[in-house]
C-alpha positions in Angstrom: 78.0 78.7 91.9 80.2 75.7 92.7 83.5 74.9 91.0 85.2 71.5 91.2 88.9 70.9 90.8 90.1 68.7 88.0 91.9 65.4 88.5 95.7 65.3 88.8 98.6 63.9 90.7 100.3 65.7 93.6 102.9 64.6 96.1 103.5 66.0 99.6 107.1 67.2 99.9 109.2 67.0 103.0 109.8 70.8 102.7 106.2 71.4 103.6 103.9 71.6 100.6 102.0 69.7 98.0 103.9 69.6 94.8 102.8 68.6 91.3 104.3 65.3 90.2 104.3 63.3 86.9 103.4 60.0 88.6 102.7 59.2 92.1 100.2 59.4 94.9 99.3 62.0 97.5 101.1 61.3 100.8 99.3 62.9 103.8 101.1 65.6 105.7 102.7 65.0 109.1 100.7 65.7 112.3 102.6 69.0 112.7 101.9 70.0 109.1 98.3 68.9 109.4 97.9 71.1 112.5 99.2 74.1 110.5 96.8 73.4 107.7 93.8 73.0 110.0 94.3 76.4 111.6 92.7 77.9 108.4 89.4 76.2 109.2 86.6 78.5 110.3 84.8 81.6 109.2 86.8 84.8 108.5 85.4 88.3 108.1 87.3 91.1 106.3 88.6 93.6 108.9 90.8 95.9 106.8 92.7 96.1 103.5 96.1 97.5 102.5 96.6 98.9 99.0 93.6 96.9 97.8 92.1 99.6 95.6 95.4 100.2 93.8 95.7 96.4 93.3 92.3 96.3 91.7 93.2 99.2 89.4 96.3 97.3 88.2 94.1 94.3 87.7 92.0 96.4 85.3 88.9 96.7 87.4 86.9 99.9 86.7 86.5 102.6 89.3 82.9 101.9 90.1 83.6 98.2 90.8 86.7 99.1 92.8 84.7 101.3 95.1 82.0 98.7 95.6 84.6 95.9 96.1 86.4 97.9 98.8 83.2 97.7 100.9 82.1 94.2 100.0 82.0 92.9 103.7 83.6 89.7 102.5 83.3 86.6 104.7 85.3 83.5 103.9 84.5 80.0 105.3 87.4 77.5 105.0 86.9 73.8 105.6 89.9 71.5 105.1 89.9 67.7 105.0 93.3 66.2 104.2 94.4 67.9 100.9 90.9 69.0 100.0 89.4 72.4 100.7 85.8 73.7 100.6 85.7 77.5 100.5 82.5 79.6 100.7 82.9 83.3 99.9 80.0 85.5 100.9 80.0 89.2 100.1 77.5 92.0 99.5 77.5 91.1 95.8 77.7 87.3 95.5 78.0 84.0 97.2 80.4 81.4 95.6 81.5 78.0 96.8 84.7 76.4 95.6 86.1 72.9 96.1 89.7 72.3 95.3 92.5 69.9 96.0 96.0 71.1 96.8 98.2 71.0 93.7 95.4 70.4 91.3 94.4 73.1 88.7 90.8 74.4 88.8 88.9 77.3 87.2 87.7 80.3 89.2 86.0 83.6 88.3 86.6 86.8 90.3 83.6 88.9 91.3 84.2 91.2 88.3 84.0 88.3 85.9 87.8 87.9 85.4 88.4 84.2 84.7 91.4 82.4 86.2 93.0 79.0 86.1 95.5 77.7 88.7 96.0 75.9 92.0 96.8 76.2 95.7 99.9 74.6 97.4 100.8 74.3 101.0 104.2 75.9 101.7 105.0 75.4 105.3 102.2 77.1 107.2 101.1 79.2 104.2 98.6 78.5 101.5 99.9 79.8 98.1 97.8 80.1 95.1 99.2 80.7 91.6 96.5 81.7 89.0 96.8 82.6 85.3 94.3 85.1 83.9 92.5 83.6 80.8 92.2 87.0 79.1 95.8 88.1 79.1 97.9 85.2 80.5 99.3 87.3 83.4 99.8 85.6 86.8 98.1 86.5 90.0 99.7 85.1 93.2 97.7 84.9 96.4 98.8 83.7 99.8 96.9 83.0 103.0 98.6 82.9 106.3 97.5 83.0 109.9 99.4 85.7 111.8 98.4 85.9 115.4 94.6 85.8 115.4 94.2 87.1 111.8 94.1 85.5 108.4 96.2 87.6 106.1 95.4 87.2 102.4 98.1 88.8 100.2 97.9 89.5 96.5 100.6 90.1 93.9 99.9 91.1 90.3 102.2 92.9 87.9 104.4 94.2 90.7 101.5 95.5 92.7 100.9 94.0 96.2 97.9 94.2 98.5 96.5 92.6 101.6 93.2 91.9 103.1 93.2 91.1 106.8 90.4 88.9 108.2 89.3 88.2 111.8 87.5 85.1 112.9 83.8 85.7 112.9 
């Protein structure tokens, strides 16, 4: 399954992130900011999770799917070119490929079928995704940040926070 981002205008801010703008063009990030972005490139395999099952419960995912998802052996491949990303997610249950542009809304479905709409922004050295569930209008925030030699993906939904920590692989 491949999803494509919709057209839109974004602008790179001096504070370190792509921001939505009424009119304008995308300005490329500085060399230093580009370097921070590029560190996400590569294949990442889930190593461990923190509070992930509770997070899925708050998201409304049933117990059977939660148990399966906590052992999904997720592998994420990130490829970034300028402000465009190609992401391939491979797990025990599905393979999905997503193309998106920073600051541009796109549609995405979670493994349990929950449909979302939102976008990713670059905030300093962190990718931040803000997504709205189509079924109830509630917001899911996801961040990706390199800490040491790990990719830490954090989730926040309805006051519940969780992390999945990935190693290169």
